[in-house]
FIZALO-193346 format. One line per field, with one value per atom (N, C-alpha, C, O): x, y, z; residue in one letter; atom name. Coordinates in steps of 0.05 Angstrom, whole numbers. Layout:
BEGIN
x = (X | ...)
y = (Y | ...)
z = (Z | ...)
rest = (A | ...)
atom = (CA | ...)
***
This chain:
BEGIN
x = (-555 | -532 | -509 | -504 | -495 | -473 | -448 | -443 | -433 | -408 | -388 | -385 | -374 | -355 | -330 | -322 | -318 | -294 | -270 | -273 | -248 | -223 | -202 | -198 | -188 | -166 | -140 | -135 | -123 | -97 | -75 | -74 | -57 | -34 | -15 | -13 | -1 | 18 | 45 | 51 | 61 | 87 | 86 | 74 | 98 | 99 | 76 | 77 | 56 | 34 | 31 | 27 | 32 | 32 | 62 | 70 | 76 | 104 | 123 | 118 | 144 | 165 | 176 | 182 | 178 | 188 | 211 | 216 | 223 | 244 | 268 | 283 | 273 | 294 | 286 | 303 | 261 | 251 | 247 | 248 | 242 | 237 | 262 | 282 | 262 | 285 | 283 | 301 | 261 | 258 | 232 | 220 | 223 | 198 | 201 | 221 | 180 | 179 | 195 | 196 | 207 | 223 | 206 | 201 | 198 | 181 | 193 | 206 | 188 | 198 | 182 | 162 | 192 | 178 | 152 | 150 | 132 | 106 | 112 | 129 | 98 | 101 | 87 | 66 | 100 | 88 | 58 | 52 | 41 | 14 | -4 | -29 | 7 | -10 | -31 | -55 | -22 | -40 | -61 | -84 | -54 | -74 | -94 | -118 | -85 | -103 | -123 | -147 | -112 | -129 | -149 | -172 | -139 | -157 | -179 | -202 | -175 | -196 | -215 | -239 | -206 | -224 | -241 | -265 | -229 | -243 | -265 | -288 | -257 | -277 | -300 | -322 | -294 | -314 | -331 | -348 | -326 | -341 | -332 | -346 | -309 | -297 | -289 | -279 | -292 | -281 | -254 | -254 | -232 | -205 | -193 | -189 | -186 | -175 | -145 | -141 | -127 | -99 | -94 | -99 | -83 | -76 | -47 | -34 | -37 | -8 | -4 | -20 | 17 | 25 | 44 | 53 | 50 | 68 | 54 | 29 | 68 | 57 | 35 | 37 | 16 | -5 | 6 | -6 | 27 | 39 | 48 | 53 | 51 | 59 | 36 | 40 | 12 | -11 | -12 | -17 | -8 | -9 | 14 | 10 | 37 | 59 | 52 | 59 | 38 | 30 | 10 | 10 | -10 | -29 | -15 | -22 | 4 | 20 | 34 | 33 | 45 | 59 | 39 | 45 | 16 | -5 | -12 | -14 | -17 | -25 | -3 | -8 | 21 | 44 | 49 | 58 | 42 | 46 | 20 | 19 | -1 | -26 | -39 | -51 | -36 | -48 | -75 | -77 | -97 | -123 | -128 | -119 | -141 | -148 | -170 | -174 | -186 | -206 | -201 | -211 | -184 | -177 | -151 | -143 | -135 | -111 | -113 | -121 | -106 | -110 | -87 | -75 | -82 | -64 | -78 | -67 | -104 | -121 | -132 | -132 | -142 | -154 | -184 | -199 | -194 | -222 | -237 | -226 | -263 | -281 | -279 | -280 | -278 | -276 | -286 | -286 | -293 | -301 | -277 | -280 | -253 | -229 | -205 | -205 | -184 | -159 | -137 | -136 | -118 | -95 | -70 | -66 | -55 | -32 | -10 | -16 | 16 | 38 | 45 | 62 | 33 | 41 | 16 | 15 | -4 | -29 | -27 | -14 | -41 | -47 | -77 | -94 | -84 | -114 | -125 | -116 | -144 | -158 | -182 | -200 | -183 | -204 | -221 | -236 | -219 | -236 | -222 | -233 | -198 | -182 | -158 | -139 | -159 | -136 | -112 | -89 | -114 | -90 | -75 | -51 | -89 | -75 | -66 | -44 | -80 | -70 | -45 | -28 | -43 | -19 | 6 | 27 | 1 | 23 | 30 | 54 | 10 | 16 | 31 | 47 | 25 | 38 | 68 | 87 | 71 | 98 | 116 | 141 | 105 | 120 | 121 | 130 | 111 | 106 | 132 | 148 | 135 | 154 | 142 | 130 | 145 | 135 | 148 | 171 | 135 | 145 | 173 | 189 | 178 | 203 | 226 | 249 | 222 | 245 | 250 | 269 | 235 | 239 | 263 | 265 | 280 | 302 | 293 | 296 | 283 | 270 | 288 | 279 | 313 | 331 | 335 | 333 | 339 | 343 | 317 | 317 | 295 | 268 | 263 | 254 | 269 | 265 | 283 | 276 | 308 | 329 | 328 | 342 | 313 | 312 | 300 | 275 | 316 | 307 | 286 | 269 | 288 | 269 | 241 | 222 | 237 | 209 | 193 | 168 | 206 | 193 | 175 | 154 | 181 | 165 | 142 | 125 | 141 | 121 | 92 | 77 | 84 | 56 | 50 | 29 | 67 | 62 | 60 | 41 | 79 | 80 | 56 | 44 | 48 | 25 | 0 | -16 | -5 | -28 | -29 | -49 | -6 | -5 | -8 | -22 | 5 | 2 | -25 | -31 | -40 | -67 | -88 | -110 | -81 | -100 | -101 | -81 | -124 | -125 | -116 | -104 | -121 | -114 | -84 | -74 | -71 | -43 | -25 | -10 | -25 | -10 | 20 | 30 | 33 | 60 | 71 | 56 | 98 | 110 | 109 | 114 | 101 | 98 | 124 | 123 | 146 | 171 | 180 | 197 | 167 | 173 | 159 | 168 | 137 | 123 | 123 | 109 | 137 | 138 | 138 | 139)
y = (-200 | -185 | -192 | -215 | -170 | -174 | -184 | -177 | -200 | -210 | -187 | -171 | -185 | -165 | -171 | -195 | -151 | -154 | -139 | -116 | -153 | -140 | -141 | -162 | -119 | -117 | -116 | -98 | -136 | -139 | -134 | -146 | -116 | -110 | -134 | -148 | -138 | -162 | -156 | -167 | -138 | -132 | -117 | -95 | -128 | -114 | -122 | -115 | -136 | -145 | -174 | -187 | -185 | -216 | -225 | -243 | -213 | -222 | -200 | -176 | -209 | -192 | -173 | -181 | -148 | -128 | -111 | -89 | -122 | -107 | -101 | -82 | -116 | -111 | -93 | -87 | -84 | -67 | -84 | -108 | -70 | -83 | -96 | -82 | -121 | -137 | -146 | -159 | -138 | -144 | -159 | -169 | -160 | -174 | -203 | -216 | -215 | -242 | -249 | -273 | -231 | -236 | -227 | -203 | -246 | -240 | -249 | -269 | -234 | -242 | -265 | -274 | -277 | -298 | -288 | -264 | -306 | -298 | -287 | -298 | -267 | -256 | -275 | -286 | -278 | -296 | -287 | -264 | -308 | -304 | -296 | -295 | -290 | -280 | -303 | -297 | -326 | -347 | -352 | -356 | -353 | -358 | -335 | -340 | -311 | -287 | -287 | -282 | -292 | -292 | -316 | -314 | -339 | -362 | -355 | -364 | -341 | -333 | -315 | -317 | -296 | -278 | -295 | -291 | -313 | -331 | -347 | -349 | -358 | -373 | -355 | -364 | -330 | -310 | -299 | -282 | -310 | -303 | -280 | -271 | -270 | -248 | -258 | -281 | -241 | -245 | -231 | -206 | -246 | -235 | -229 | -246 | -203 | -194 | -186 | -170 | -197 | -189 | -169 | -174 | -146 | -127 | -120 | -122 | -111 | -104 | -80 | -75 | -66 | -44 | -53 | -38 | -79 | -90 | -91 | -89 | -95 | -97 | -119 | -139 | -115 | -134 | -163 | -183 | -162 | -188 | -205 | -229 | -194 | -209 | -222 | -239 | -214 | -224 | -256 | -268 | -268 | -298 | -311 | -332 | -297 | -306 | -303 | -320 | -281 | -278 | -297 | -308 | -304 | -324 | -351 | -365 | -358 | -384 | -382 | -401 | -360 | -356 | -361 | -376 | -348 | -351 | -380 | -390 | -393 | -421 | -439 | -457 | -434 | -450 | -447 | -466 | -424 | -419 | -423 | -417 | -432 | -436 | -411 | -412 | -390 | -364 | -360 | -357 | -361 | -357 | -332 | -310 | -334 | -311 | -319 | -342 | -298 | -303 | -290 | -298 | -270 | -255 | -242 | -237 | -235 | -221 | -200 | -207 | -175 | -154 | -133 | -129 | -120 | -97 | -70 | -49 | -71 | -47 | -46 | -66 | -22 | -18 | -24 | -6 | -47 | -53 | -41 | -32 | -40 | -32 | -53 | -77 | -44 | -64 | -51 | -26 | -67 | -57 | -45 | -26 | -57 | -48 | -55 | -73 | -40 | -43 | -46 | -32 | -66 | -70 | -65 | -79 | -45 | -36 | -26 | -12 | -33 | -25 | 6 | 17 | 17 | 44 | 62 | 84 | 55 | 70 | 90 | 85 | 112 | 131 | 129 | 134 | 123 | 122 | 150 | 165 | 156 | 181 | 180 | 164 | 196 | 195 | 220 | 226 | 236 | 259 | 285 | 306 | 282 | 306 | 310 | 295 | 330 | 334 | 344 | 338 | 358 | 366 | 343 | 341 | 324 | 300 | 283 | 271 | 282 | 267 | 278 | 263 | 304 | 317 | 309 | 304 | 309 | 300 | 272 | 265 | 255 | 227 | 223 | 205 | 239 | 237 | 247 | 234 | 269 | 281 | 262 | 261 | 246 | 230 | 201 | 184 | 194 | 167 | 152 | 163 | 128 | 109 | 82 | 76 | 65 | 37 | 24 | 30 | 6 | -8 | -21 | -21 | -31 | -45 | -27 | -37 | -1 | 18 | 33 | 48 | 28 | 43 | 33 | 9 | 50 | 43 | 58 | 82 | 43 | 56 | 74 | 96 | 68 | 85 | 112 | 134 | 110 | 134 | 150 | 175 | 136 | 148 | 166 | 188 | 154 | 168 | 190 | 209 | 189 | 210 | 231 | 251 | 228 | 247 | 274 | 275 | 294 | 321 | 333 | 348 | 326 | 340 | 330 | 344 | 308 | 299 | 314 | 314 | 327 | 341 | 363 | 368 | 376 | 399 | 392 | 408 | 367 | 361 | 366 | 378 | 356 | 359 | 389 | 398 | 403 | 431 | 447 | 462 | 444 | 458 | 450 | 467 | 425 | 416 | 431 | 441 | 432 | 446 | 476 | 486 | 489 | 517 | 522 | 540 | 505 | 508 | 501 | 509 | 486 | 480 | 500 | 499 | 517 | 539 | 559 | 570 | 563 | 581 | 609 | 622 | 620 | 647 | 650 | 672 | 626 | 628 | 609 | 594 | 610 | 591 | 601 | 612 | 597 | 605 | 588 | 574 | 589 | 575 | 594 | 618 | 584 | 601 | 616 | 640 | 603 | 615 | 640 | 655 | 643 | 667 | 692 | 714 | 688 | 711 | 708 | 723 | 691 | 683 | 698 | 686)
z = (-17 | -9 | -29 | -37 | -37 | -57 | -42 | -19 | -55 | -46 | -43 | -61 | -20 | -16 | -32 | -33 | -44 | -60 | -46 | -36 | -45 | -34 | -55 | -67 | -58 | -76 | -61 | -44 | -66 | -52 | -71 | -93 | -64 | -81 | -80 | -60 | -102 | -103 | -90 | -70 | -102 | -92 | -66 | -64 | -46 | -19 | -1 | 23 | -11 | 6 | 6 | 26 | -18 | -20 | -23 | -8 | -40 | -45 | -32 | -34 | -20 | -9 | -31 | -53 | -23 | -42 | -30 | -39 | -10 | 5 | -13 | -7 | -34 | -52 | -76 | -94 | -75 | -98 | -124 | -123 | -145 | -170 | -181 | -185 | -185 | -195 | -224 | -235 | -236 | -265 | -269 | -249 | -294 | -300 | -294 | -299 | -282 | -274 | -249 | -241 | -237 | -212 | -188 | -185 | -171 | -149 | -123 | -122 | -101 | -76 | -64 | -76 | -43 | -30 | -18 | -12 | -14 | -2 | 26 | 40 | 34 | 61 | 81 | 75 | 104 | 125 | 132 | 136 | 132 | 140 | 117 | 121 | 94 | 71 | 63 | 61 | 58 | 49 | 69 | 62 | 94 | 116 | 118 | 121 | 116 | 117 | 95 | 99 | 70 | 47 | 47 | 38 | 58 | 62 | 81 | 77 | 102 | 121 | 107 | 110 | 91 | 76 | 57 | 54 | 43 | 24 | 40 | 32 | 64 | 80 | 89 | 93 | 92 | 101 | 78 | 82 | 53 | 30 | 13 | -5 | 18 | 2 | -25 | -28 | -45 | -73 | -73 | -69 | -77 | -75 | -101 | -118 | -105 | -130 | -123 | -105 | -136 | -133 | -157 | -180 | -148 | -169 | -168 | -148 | -192 | -193 | -212 | -230 | -206 | -222 | -245 | -262 | -245 | -265 | -292 | -293 | -313 | -339 | -342 | -327 | -359 | -362 | -369 | -362 | -384 | -393 | -370 | -374 | -345 | -322 | -307 | -290 | -314 | -298 | -299 | -278 | -321 | -322 | -303 | -291 | -303 | -286 | -256 | -240 | -250 | -222 | -214 | -192 | -232 | -226 | -220 | -201 | -236 | -230 | -203 | -188 | -197 | -172 | -149 | -131 | -150 | -129 | -126 | -104 | -149 | -148 | -137 | -120 | -145 | -136 | -106 | -93 | -94 | -67 | -49 | -25 | -63 | -48 | -36 | -15 | -52 | -42 | -56 | -80 | -40 | -51 | -66 | -57 | -88 | -106 | -125 | -132 | -133 | -153 | -179 | -200 | -178 | -203 | -198 | -175 | -220 | -220 | -242 | -264 | -236 | -256 | -253 | -231 | -274 | -274 | -272 | -276 | -265 | -264 | -235 | -220 | -227 | -202 | -204 | -213 | -196 | -197 | -175 | -155 | -177 | -156 | -133 | -138 | -109 | -86 | -61 | -59 | -41 | -15 | 0 | 15 | -4 | 9 | -8 | -24 | -3 | -17 | 4 | 24 | -1 | 16 | -1 | -21 | 6 | -11 | 6 | 26 | 0 | 15 | 10 | 25 | -8 | -16 | -13 | -25 | 2 | 3 | 27 | 47 | 23 | 44 | 50 | 32 | 74 | 80 | 83 | 100 | 66 | 67 | 85 | 80 | 106 | 126 | 125 | 144 | 103 | 101 | 109 | 105 | 119 | 129 | 113 | 116 | 94 | 75 | 90 | 82 | 112 | 126 | 137 | 135 | 150 | 161 | 137 | 140 | 116 | 93 | 81 | 73 | 80 | 70 | 86 | 75 | 112 | 131 | 124 | 121 | 122 | 117 | 90 | 88 | 70 | 45 | 47 | 37 | 61 | 65 | 81 | 76 | 99 | 117 | 109 | 125 | 85 | 77 | 68 | 54 | 76 | 66 | 69 | 89 | 48 | 50 | 74 | 80 | 87 | 111 | 107 | 125 | 83 | 79 | 73 | 69 | 71 | 67 | 93 | 94 | 113 | 139 | 154 | 160 | 160 | 180 | 205 | 208 | 224 | 247 | 262 | 270 | 266 | 282 | 266 | 278 | 240 | 224 | 224 | 226 | 221 | 221 | 246 | 244 | 269 | 293 | 298 | 312 | 287 | 291 | 270 | 273 | 249 | 228 | 236 | 239 | 240 | 250 | 231 | 240 | 205 | 187 | 191 | 182 | 203 | 206 | 228 | 227 | 246 | 267 | 258 | 271 | 237 | 228 | 209 | 204 | 199 | 178 | 187 | 172 | 210 | 219 | 222 | 212 | 235 | 239 | 213 | 210 | 195 | 170 | 153 | 139 | 152 | 136 | 146 | 129 | 171 | 182 | 174 | 165 | 176 | 170 | 140 | 131 | 123 | 95 | 83 | 61 | 98 | 88 | 96 | 85 | 114 | 122 | 99 | 92 | 87 | 64 | 70 | 53 | 95 | 101 | 111 | 114 | 115 | 125 | 110 | 122 | 84 | 68 | 69 | 49 | 91 | 95 | 118 | 131 | 122 | 144 | 168 | 165 | 192 | 215 | 222 | 229 | 220 | 229 | 211 | 220 | 187 | 171 | 183 | 179 | 197 | 209 | 240 | 253 | 250 | 277 | 300 | 322)
rest = (X | X | X | X | X | X | X | X | X | X | X | X | X | X | X | X | X | X | X | X | X | X | X | X | X | X | X | X | X | X | X | X | X | X | X | X | X | X | X | X | X | X | X | X | X | X | X | X | X | X | X | X | X | X | X | X | X | X | X | X | X | X | X | X | X | X | X | X | X | X | X | X | X | X | X | X | X | X | X | X | X | X | X | X | X | X | X | X | X | X | X | X | X | X | X | X | X | X | X | X | X | X | X | X | X | X | X | X | X | X | X | X | X | X | X | X | X | X | X | X | X | X | X | X | X | X | X | X | X | X | X | X | X | X | X | X | X | X | X | X | X | X | X | X | X | X | X | X | X | X | X | X | X | X | X | X | X | X | X | X | X | X | X | X | X | X | X | X | X | X | X | X | X | X | X | X | X | X | X | X | X | X | X | X | X | X | X | X | X | X | X | X | X | X | X | X | X | X | X | X | X | X | X | X | X | X | X | X | X | X | X | X | X | X | X | X | X | X | X | X | X | X | X | X | X | X | X | X | X | X | X | X | X | X | X | X | X | X | X | X | X | X | X | X | X | X | X | X | X | X | X | X | X | X | X | X | X | X | X | X | X | X | X | X | X | X | X | X | X | X | X | X | X | X | X | X | X | X | X | X | X | X | X | X | X | X | X | X | X | X | X | X | X | X | X | X | X | X | X | X | X | X | X | X | X | X | X | X | X | X | X | X | X | X | X | X | X | X | X | X | X | X | X | X | X | X | X | X | X | X | X | X | X | X | X | X | X | X | X | X | X | X | X | X | X | X | X | X | X | X | X | X | X | X | X | X | X | X | X | X | X | X | X | X | X | X | X | X | X | X | X | X | X | X | X | X | X | X | X | X | X | X | X | X | X | X | X | X | X | X | X | X | X | X | X | X | X | X | X | X | X | X | X | X | X | X | X | X | X | X | X | X | X | X | X | X | X | X | X | X | X | X | X | X | X | X | X | X | X | X | X | X | X | X | X | X | X | X | X | X | X | X | X | X | X | X | X | X | X | X | X | X | X | X | X | X | X | X | X | X | X | X | X | X | X | X | X | X | X | X | X | X | X | X | X | X | X | X | X | X | X | X | X | X | X | X | X | X | X | X | X | X | X | X | X | X | X | X | X | X | X | X | X | X | X | X | X | X | X | X | X | X | X | X | X | X | X | X | X | X | X | X | X | X | X | X | X | X | X | X | X | X | X | X | X | X | X | X | X | X | X | X | X | X | X | X | X | X | X | X | X | X | X | X | X | X | X | X | X | X | X | X | X | X | X | X | X | X | X | X | X | X | X | X | X | X | X | X | X | X | X | X | X | X | X | X | X | X | X | X | X | X)
atom = (N | CA | C | O | N | CA | C | O | N | CA | C | O | N | CA | C | O | N | CA | C | O | N | CA | C | O | N | CA | C | O | N | CA | C | O | N | CA | C | O | N | CA | C | O | N | CA | C | O | N | CA | C | O | N | CA | C | O | N | CA | C | O | N | CA | C | O | N | CA | C | O | N | CA | C | O | N | CA | C | O | N | CA | C | O | N | CA | C | O | N | CA | C | O | N | CA | C | O | N | CA | C | O | N | CA | C | O | N | CA | C | O | N | CA | C | O | N | CA | C | O | N | CA | C | O | N | CA | C | O | N | CA | C | O | N | CA | C | O | N | CA | C | O | N | CA | C | O | N | CA | C | O | N | CA | C | O | N | CA | C | O | N | CA | C | O | N | CA | C | O | N | CA | C | O | N | CA | C | O | N | CA | C | O | N | CA | C | O | N | CA | C | O | N | CA | C | O | N | CA | C | O | N | CA | C | O | N | CA | C | O | N | CA | C | O | N | CA | C | O | N | CA | C | O | N | CA | C | O | N | CA | C | O | N | CA | C | O | N | CA | C | O | N | CA | C | O | N | CA | C | O | N | CA | C | O | N | CA | C | O | N | CA | C | O | N | CA | C | O | N | CA | C | O | N | CA | C | O | N | CA | C | O | N | CA | C | O | N | CA | C | O | N | CA | C | O | N | CA | C | O | N | CA | C | O | N | CA | C | O | N | CA | C | O | N | CA | C | O | N | CA | C | O | N | CA | C | O | N | CA | C | O | N | CA | C | O | N | CA | C | O | N | CA | C | O | N | CA | C | O | N | CA | C | O | N | CA | C | O | N | CA | C | O | N | CA | C | O | N | CA | C | O | N | CA | C | O | N | CA | C | O | N | CA | C | O | N | CA | C | O | N | CA | C | O | N | CA | C | O | N | CA | C | O | N | CA | C | O | N | CA | C | O | N | CA | C | O | N | CA | C | O | N | CA | C | O | N | CA | C | O | N | CA | C | O | N | CA | C | O | N | CA | C | O | N | CA | C | O | N | CA | C | O | N | CA | C | O | N | CA | C | O | N | CA | C | O | N | CA | C | O | N | CA | C | O | N | CA | C | O | N | CA | C | O | N | CA | C | O | N | CA | C | O | N | CA | C | O | N | CA | C | O | N | CA | C | O | N | CA | C | O | N | CA | C | O | N | CA | C | O | N | CA | C | O | N | CA | C | O | N | CA | C | O | N | CA | C | O | N | CA | C | O | N | CA | C | O | N | CA | C | O | N | CA | C | O | N | CA | C | O | N | CA | C | O | N | CA | C | O | N | CA | C | O | N | CA | C | O | N | CA | C | O | N | CA | C | O | N | CA | C | O | N | CA | C | O | N | CA | C | O | N | CA | C | O | N | CA | C | O | N | CA | C | O | N | CA | C | O | N | CA | C | O | N | CA | C | O | N | CA | C | O | N | CA | C | O | N | CA | C | O | N | CA | C | O | N | CA | C | O | N | CA | C | O | N | CA | C | O | N | CA | C | O)
***
């Protein structure tokens, strides 16, 4: 049996990213529970790959960050490697349904940018699911209210 590989994004999943990109070599504090969760995966036999969209030159700095904070990892890369699963703060989970995925994309915000009150009160969000379904139907690629 092959060892399962998991790819974990660095910014926003391992390191706090609520302030956004602050420059090369500037990383947020480790997120609570990260080291423990990755330790559990390691104990369960997972090969842990940390990936980043940062420049390749930052990979050695990220390795030192992980070591300094006791965060288990087997590899660090600036590329998307093959893996059993991916954990990313900016991912949309594709479940085989492009209509639902389109809604998820249109409505997406990383967790650290969400203002829950504004999110719930934003009147523009109420139409997204309905419009996405209509626009994905090949025979009715229009907004319903135009033919209403």
